VEXLOSE-80467 format. One line per 10 residues: number of its first residue (from 1); their letters; for each residue x, y, z of C-alpha. Coordinates in Angstrom, 3 decimals, decimal comma. Layout:
NUM = A = X/Y/Z | ...
END
This chain:
1 = MIAQPENICI = 27,022/29,670/0,405 | 24,040/27,963/2,078 | 20,885/28,204/-0,011 | 17,853/29,849/1,557 | 15,023/27,421/2,445 | 12,626/29,299/0,162 | 14,967/28,862/-2,806 | 15,462/25,175/-2,014 | 11,691/24,671/-2,157 | 11,387/26,594/-5,419
11 = EIQASLTNSG = 14,126/24,478/-7,017 | 12,549/21,230/-5,813 | 9,138/22,278/-7,115 | 10,605/23,257/-10,498 | 12,355/19,896/-10,825 | 9,189/17,997/-9,930 | 7,176/20,050/-12,421 | 9,720/19,405/-15,198 | 9,532/15,691/-14,402 | 5,757/15,717/-14,843
21 = LFSESSSDLG = 5,235/14,734/-11,202 | 3,914/18,047/-9,889 | 1,366/20,542/-11,158 | 1,279/24,224/-10,300 | -2,145/24,550/-11,892 | -5,101/25,148/-9,569 | -7,152/22,887/-11,849 | -4,902/19,898/-11,096 | -4,738/19,877/-7,310 | -4,574/16,093/-7,278
31 = NSWRISPEPF = -0,944/16,372/-8,378 | 0,069/19,113/-5,964 | 1,227/19,324/-2,380 | 3,282/21,555/-0,074 | 7,046/21,552/-0,567 | 9,352/21,364/2,449 | 13,012/22,440/2,409 | 14,065/19,312/4,340 | 13,234/15,610/4,461 | 11,443/14,010/7,408
41 = FLSAEDTQFF = 14,045/12,897/9,905 | 13,970/9,556/11,673 | 16,173/8,501/14,559 | 18,726/5,714/14,193 | 16,444/3,528/16,312 | 13,416/4,214/14,105 | 15,492/3,611/10,976 | 16,500/0,231/12,344 | 12,843/-0,523/13,061 | 11,947/-0,002/9,401
51 = HQLGPHLLKF = 14,783/-2,216/8,225 | 13,447/-4,965/10,497 | 9,806/-4,459/9,512 | 10,284/-5,720/5,943 | 11,210/-9,323/6,878 | 8,284/-9,423/9,345 | 5,827/-8,421/6,625 | 7,218/-10,911/4,119 | 6,708/-13,657/6,726 | 3,158/-12,394/7,215
61 = YTAWNDFYLG = 2,424/-12,636/3,478 | 3,951/-16,128/3,377 | 1,810/-17,382/6,268 | -1,285/-15,656/4,860 | -0,744/-17,386/1,507 | -0,118/-20,769/3,159 | -3,185/-20,495/5,399 | -5,380/-19,619/2,432 | -4,189/-22,549/0,334 | -4,578/-24,859/3,319
71 = SVKGTFPKWF = -8,100/-23,538/3,848 | -9,021/-24,251/0,216 | -7,505/-27,722/0,531 | -9,328/-28,434/3,791 | -6,314/-28,615/6,109 | -7,044/-25,207/7,664 | -10,396/-23,700/8,785 | -12,597/-23,282/5,694 | -13,918/-19,913/6,803 | -10,434/-18,414/6,388
81 = AQYLDAGKPQ = -10,634/-18,723/2,579 | -14,376/-18,067/2,511 | -13,864/-14,578/3,927 | -11,027/-13,815/1,502 | -12,929/-15,184/-1,513 | -16,244/-13,451/-0,838 | -17,583/-11,423/-3,758 | -14,954/-12,491/-6,297 | -15,530/-14,281/-9,624 | -14,798/-17,990/-9,524
91 = DLLEFGRMKR = -12,481/-17,963/-12,541 | -10,203/-15,395/-10,858 | -10,140/-17,461/-7,657 | -9,197/-20,608/-9,554 | -6,497/-18,741/-11,457 | -4,867/-17,539/-8,221 | -4,887/-21,093/-6,830 | -3,069/-22,646/-9,794 | -0,117/-24,832/-8,874 | 2,152/-22,669/-11,055
101 = FRRTLPSIIR = 1,528/-19,631/-8,817 | 1,241/-21,398/-5,461 | 4,363/-19,849/-3,910 | 4,253/-16,447/-5,636 | 3,890/-13,364/-3,441 | 3,924/-9,600/-4,097 | 7,434/-8,393/-4,942 | 6,860/-4,884/-3,611 | 5,479/-4,560/-0,096 | 4,250/-1,210/1,170
111 = PDVIVTEDGF = 2,640/-0,790/4,575 | 0,904/2,361/5,793 | 2,578/3,237/9,085 | 1,131/5,869/11,415 | 3,518/7,588/13,833 | 1,820/7,629/17,242 | 2,821/8,871/20,692 | 3,654/5,271/21,624 | 5,527/4,261/18,485 | 4,067/2,980/15,228
121 = AVTELDSVPG = 0,841/1,402/13,965 | 0,681/-0,526/10,668 | -2,852/0,237/9,495 | -2,766/-1,282/5,982 | -0,728/-3,351/3,547 | -0,658/-2,506/-0,144 | 0,711/-5,019/-2,632 | -0,143/-2,845/-5,688 | 1,289/0,403/-4,369 | 1,667/3,688/-6,122
131 = GFGLTAELMS = 4,117/6,346/-5,057 | 7,458/4,624/-5,529 | 8,244/6,502/-8,755 | 7,543/9,801/-6,992 | 9,510/8,706/-3,929 | 12,492/7,846/-6,138 | 12,571/11,381/-7,523 | 12,059/12,996/-4,114 | 14,955/10,956/-2,730 | 17,256/12,335/-5,423
141 = LYKNPLWQII = 16,074/15,936/-4,946 | 16,580/15,945/-1,173 | 20,106/14,539/-1,142 | 22,457/16,518/1,090 | 25,811/15,830/2,802 | 24,177/16,685/6,161 | 21,939/13,622/6,092 | 21,521/10,133/4,651 | 18,375/9,491/2,631 | 16,955/6,211/3,921
151 = GDSEGGIPTL = 17,086/3,600/1,180 | 20,111/5,036/-0,624 | 22,457/2,621/1,134 | 20,466/-0,245/-0,408 | 20,720/1,297/-3,874 | 17,473/3,250/-3,931 | 14,209/2,546/-5,721 | 15,274/2,366/-9,404 | 18,189/0,025/-8,627 | 16,154/-2,234/-6,352
161 = FHKMVESLAK = 13,201/-2,295/-8,744 | 15,518/-3,627/-11,420 | 17,165/-6,133/-9,074 | 13,677/-7,318/-8,134 | 12,632/-7,988/-11,742 | 15,968/-9,655/-12,513 | 15,388/-11,894/-9,502 | 11,965/-12,862/-10,825 | 13,159/-13,396/-14,400 | 16,318/-15,213/-13,322
171 = QENPCVAIVV = 18,197/-13,361/-16,038 | 20,026/-10,092/-16,513 | 18,209/-7,098/-17,960 | 14,824/-8,699/-18,719 | 12,245/-6,817/-20,776 | 9,811/-5,290/-18,270 | 6,424/-3,784/-19,092 | 4,804/-1,680/-16,365 | 1,169/-1,945/-17,436 | -0,904/0,976/-16,116
181 = SDEAGDYRSE = -4,689/0,900/-16,476 | -7,021/3,851/-16,964 | -8,275/3,354/-13,382 | -4,704/3,853/-12,138 | -4,006/6,648/-14,622 | -3,158/9,188/-11,906 | 0,049/7,235/-11,336 | 1,089/6,971/-14,983 | 3,422/9,981/-14,867 | 5,429/8,607/-11,951
191 = MEWLTTLLKD = 5,761/5,196/-13,615 | 6,926/6,897/-16,810 | 9,422/8,856/-14,737 | 10,708/5,634/-13,173 | 11,349/4,228/-16,639 | 13,379/7,336/-17,535 | 15,510/6,716/-14,440 | 16,073/3,210/-15,841 | 16,680/4,423/-19,388 | 19,699/2,130/-19,819
201 = KSVYTVHPKE = 17,498/-0,847/-18,900 | 14,679/-2,545/-20,801 | 11,829/-1,126/-18,681 | 8,782/0,462/-20,329 | 5,516/1,971/-19,094 | 2,591/1,023/-21,326 | -1,182/1,017/-21,530 | -2,850/-2,434/-21,748 | -3,871/-1,623/-25,337 | -0,194/-1,389/-26,314
211 = VQFREEGLFI = 0,492/-5,019/-25,389 | 0,249/-7,404/-28,338 | -0,438/-11,095/-27,916 | 1,233/-13,697/-30,100 | 1,375/-17,462/-29,732 | 4,907/-17,261/-28,323 | 4,140/-14,547/-25,753 | 3,372/-10,865/-25,174 | 5,087/-8,051/-27,051 | 5,378/-4,277/-26,967
221 = QHKGEWLRID = 6,710/-1,955/-29,634 | 9,624/0,380/-28,906 | 11,227/2,590/-31,555 | 9,768/0,442/-34,311 | 11,001/-2,832/-32,809 | 8,803/-5,500/-31,249 | 10,109/-6,626/-27,861 | 8,990/-9,755/-26,075 | 7,970/-9,105/-22,461 | 9,669/-11,159/-19,748
231 = ILYRFFELFD = 8,155/-9,447/-16,691 | 4,763/-7,764/-16,561 | 4,461/-5,418/-13,600 | 0,717/-5,298/-12,940 | -0,245/-1,761/-11,996 | -3,978/-2,321/-12,144 | -6,517/-3,581/-9,632 | -8,136/-6,991/-9,952 | -11,657/-5,640/-9,353 | -11,144/-3,653/-12,572
241 = LKNIPKSELL = -10,229/-6,626/-14,804 | -13,397/-6,392/-16,896 | -12,343/-2,857/-17,910 | -8,738/-3,787/-18,749 | -8,231/-4,269/-22,496 | -6,707/-7,694/-23,273 | -6,776/-8,764/-19,588 | -7,740/-12,310/-20,638 | -4,689/-12,476/-22,894 | -2,394/-11,164/-20,157
251 = MYAAKKGQII = -3,646/-13,871/-17,819 | -3,441/-16,547/-20,518 | 0,230/-15,716/-21,139 | 0,908/-15,923/-17,391 | -0,941/-19,247/-17,183 | 1,165/-20,683/-20,006 | 4,409/-19,495/-18,386 | 5,196/-17,103/-21,241 | 5,547/-14,153/-18,863 | 6,008/-13,605/-15,145
261 = TTPPFKAYLE = 3,466/-11,257/-13,580 | 3,986/-9,367/-10,352 | 2,091/-8,789/-8,175 | 0,418/-12,138/-8,859 | -3,252/-12,479/-9,775 | -4,133/-13,397/-6,197 | -7,108/-11,341/-5,084 | -7,005/-12,883/-1,611 | -3,618/-11,267/-0,941 | -5,127/-7,809/-1,511
271 = EKLSFALFHH = -7,764/-7,879/1,243 | -7,494/-5,587/4,260 | -9,483/-8,119/6,280 | -6,261/-10,134/6,658 | -5,610/-8,005/9,752 | -8,895/-9,215/11,248 | -7,884/-12,808/10,546 | -4,524/-12,133/12,184 | -6,258/-10,996/15,379 | -8,816/-13,824/15,468
281 = PSLKLDWGKA = -8,361/-15,608/18,839 | -8,813/-19,112/17,428 | -5,919/-18,581/14,970 | -3,446/-17,158/17,477 | -1,466/-20,379/17,873 | -1,388/-20,924/14,098 | -0,027/-17,448/13,425 | 2,486/-17,788/16,243 | 3,804/-21,075/14,897 | 3,964/-19,906/11,278
291 = LGSETFNALS = 5,572/-16,531/12,002 | 7,828/-17,387/14,916 | 7,667/-15,623/18,255 | 9,694/-12,558/17,239 | 7,597/-11,676/14,180 | 4,313/-12,639/15,838 | 4,985/-10,441/18,878 | 6,161/-7,535/16,713 | 3,088/-7,623/14,469 | 0,729/-8,139/17,422
301 = HLIPETWILD = 1,848/-4,748/18,724 | 1,835/-3,045/15,326 | -1,390/-4,224/13,665 | -4,500/-2,476/15,055 | -7,423/-4,501/16,337 | -9,565/-5,196/13,273 | -12,931/-6,877/12,714 | -14,874/-8,024/9,639 | -18,337/-6,452/9,318 | -20,059/-9,826/9,070
311 = STPLPPYGVI = -23,852/-9,517/9,224 | -24,324/-13,199/10,139 | -26,420/-13,324/13,369 | -24,714/-14,599/16,512 | -26,309/-16,977/19,051 | -27,386/-15,344/22,342 | -24,185/-16,450/24,081 | -21,917/-15,325/21,223 | -19,754/-12,189/21,218 | -17,625/-10,459/18,595
321 = PELEVKERPI = -14,076/-11,414/19,672 | -12,297/-8,721/21,705 | -14,666/-5,939/20,606 | -15,776/-4,106/23,712 | -17,323/-0,759/24,615 | -17,043/0,386/28,234 | -15,647/-3,063/29,098 | -18,827/-4,709/27,787 | -18,502/-7,324/25,019 | -20,404/-6,534/21,826
331 = QDWQELKDLT = -22,849/-9,206/20,652 | -24,475/-7,387/17,757 | -23,169/-4,728/15,368 | -26,349/-2,744/16,020 | -24,939/-1,926/19,471 | -22,290/0,228/17,785 | -24,761/2,513/16,049 | -25,541/4,692/19,063 | -21,976/5,195/20,297 | -20,919/8,665/21,377
341 = QKEREMVVKP = -18,355/10,529/19,323 | -15,616/9,586/21,806 | -16,657/5,924/21,787 | -16,541/5,623/18,025 | -12,822/6,249/17,596 | -12,850/3,594/14,896 | -12,461/3,418/11,139 | -14,682/1,641/8,613 | -13,169/0,891/5,227 | -13,740/-1,435/2,278
351 = SGFSPDSWGS = -11,579/-4,528/2,543 | -10,752/-4,939/-1,149 | -11,954/-5,874/-4,635 | -13,826/-2,601/-4,926 | -13,133/0,778/-6,566 | -13,567/2,264/-3,088 | -10,811/0,164/-1,517 | -7,697/2,007/-2,676 | -6,381/5,454/-1,836 | -8,522/7,032/0,852
361 = RGVVVGHDVS = -11,765/6,234/-0,953 | -14,494/4,705/1,143 | -12,689/5,319/4,455 | -14,927/6,703/7,212 | -13,442/7,807/10,521 | -16,148/7,340/13,158 | -15,402/10,333/15,371 | -14,946/12,603/12,343 | -18,535/12,227/11,095 | -22,007/12,784/12,497
371 = GEVWQETLEK = -23,904/10,064/14,311 | -26,199/9,733/11,303 | -23,311/9,188/8,885 | -21,753/6,681/11,278 | -24,984/4,688/11,476 | -25,427/4,787/7,717 | -21,826/3,628/7,159 | -22,229/0,643/9,470 | -25,555/-0,300/7,912 | -24,201/-0,144/4,366
381 = GLQKFPQRTS = -21,168/-2,208/5,298 | -23,346/-4,897/6,860 | -25,851/-4,901/3,989 | -23,144/-5,363/1,360 | -21,619/-8,381/3,111 | -20,467/-10,777/1,730 | -20,398/-9,394/-1,819 | -18,367/-6,384/-0,709 | -16,696/-6,844/2,630 | -15,821/-3,952/4,949
391 = ILQKFYKGKR = -13,739/-3,910/8,082 | -13,888/-2,050/11,371 | -10,520/-1,008/12,766 | -9,377/0,729/15,915 | -8,308/4,307/15,157 | -4,743/5,209/16,069 | -4,224/8,930/16,526 | -1,098/10,295/14,912 | 1,528/12,061/16,970 | 1,766/15,821/16,464
401 = VPISYLDRKS = 4,962/16,810/14,677 | 6,049/20,199/13,298 | 6,820/20,518/9,596 | 8,000/23,505/7,570 | 6,911/24,246/4,016 | 6,890/27,010/1,424 | 3,655/28,995/1,382 | 3,250/29,624/-2,333 | 1,095/32,711/-1,823 | 3,385/34,577/0,568
411 = GQIETIQSRV = 6,659/33,059/-0,628 | 7,624/32,522/3,007 | 8,490/29,396/4,977 | 5,669/28,457/7,350 | 5,555/25,816/10,094 | 2,461/23,845/11,053 | 1,667/21,025/13,445 | 0,918/17,880/11,487 | 0,346/14,159/11,724 | 2,409/11,796/9,638
421 = RLTPYYFVVE = 2,009/8,576/7,691 | 5,161/6,756/6,631 | 5,079/4,443/3,627 | 8,251/2,368/3,297 | 8,842/0,480/0,054 | 10,308/-3,001/0,348 | 11,530/-4,808/-2,765 | 11,847/-8,587/-2,567 | 15,044/-9,876/-4,188 | 15,881/-13,589/-3,972
431 = GTTHLAGILA = 13,458/-14,006/-1,094 | 14,902/-11,121/0,949 | 13,312/-7,714/1,548 | 15,305/-4,554/0,867 | 14,200/-1,139/2,145 | 14,317/1,081/-0,946 | 12,964/4,326/0,549 | 10,316/5,816/2,836 | 7,813/8,481/1,827 | 6,469/10,708/4,608
441 = TLCPQNKKKI = 3,043/12,290/4,103 | 2,294/14,992/6,679 | -1,210/16,447/6,910 | -2,495/19,303/9,096 | -3,290/18,002/12,586 | -7,032/18,592/12,169 | -7,182/16,028/9,323 | -8,238/12,579/10,504 | -7,324/10,821/7,238 | -3,664/11,152/6,306
451 = HGMVDAVMVP = -3,109/10,909/2,559 | -1,731/12,868/-0,358 | -3,631/16,159/-0,687 | -2,994/19,762/-1,600 | -2,548/20,660/2,105 | -0,109/17,806/2,753 | 3,678/17,914/2,828 | 5,333/14,982/1,053 | 9,038/14,287/1,560 | 11,416/11,337/1,759
461 = CALKNSR = 12,753/10,164/5,119 | 16,351/10,658/6,156 | 18,775/10,049/8,993 | 20,904/12,986/10,144 | 24,621/12,367/9,910 | 26,422/12,407/13,252 | 29,028/15,102/13,562
END
């Protein structure tokens, strides 16, 4: 007997609620969304695209890291590092430049990918991503013989997470502490759920206060036994270090080689302005050489045009590279303040190292706000430079796609037109990216910002089996 779609949704919701990943309470809408009876289907061609995207992004991170270190050393334009370092404490910068960490990169790569009428647009990169614990559970709940959940063929998220930490530790079954800060507390339940999926492994979700420092390393207590940590998975933002209990001790242990921390304490690898540096005309040849023609051409088509809101005055003959309105080059940011609603199809968002730079916080879509709000947003971004850098990015409109979900009030399956963001999770194992799963977030078509919300549908991606 084939289950009714309504019953499928009810069962999925019950499982998510029992796992602590979903709330049916109206007072906790931040942990609630619409449940669909099916995953989001990708074509074989699109699935192949996502498998190929991971290696491109790892090359991007590698070149980005190399360019930064060269800039600090003086063998690459100095302004490259100056933009990435702006507003950050000197001791954190020096820590990230240490010889011990020179080659280290994020071990989980998660881009935000918007599905457009013309293909895909990679609007952001997140090296401290949430959502992979939730995605792991959704992938298990949506399994069906009629389709293949994307990522399952690679082992899925729990398996690849553990392979990733084993790769870093260079040993089997290392002791792993996923350290979740208060700032990132909304994601604690999904990290705890991930550890239950790895219950036969030595993986634990802890608060920073639970980590104990000793001369020989860092320890956590489990069932009355003190365990020495081999891998510390950093699930906290670097701008928040001053609020993280024992953060100095965590960094000291990493500095002394007593633990391996991922993602590394490299604030410059967590700046959205990297996309602006990628598109800078004077660096085109450098990026092309470092990435190779295939990756460079692929990313040139995927990464939206992006600019740093730099308030430094330009000379009379200067222009902001490739920023034009009505085919007229822009020489001063003030020229953008009086754009019409149609002309300001752009996004302003904090670049990084700010409490407003993660999730959808601080993001302003130009044609979704009044002229006054647009002017105020630009002015604030320019005034805060360089202590808090913002970027301007071309807005890519999402393609309209239908999605079905259970209306909890009526108990019926409804279908709406939506726009979708895909967030693939790539785990780096022995220098190679592995696609562990893709979360689709579908918001009503009238929403300009696509993110997890009570009106969104969140499902894993799948490929239909050929008959």
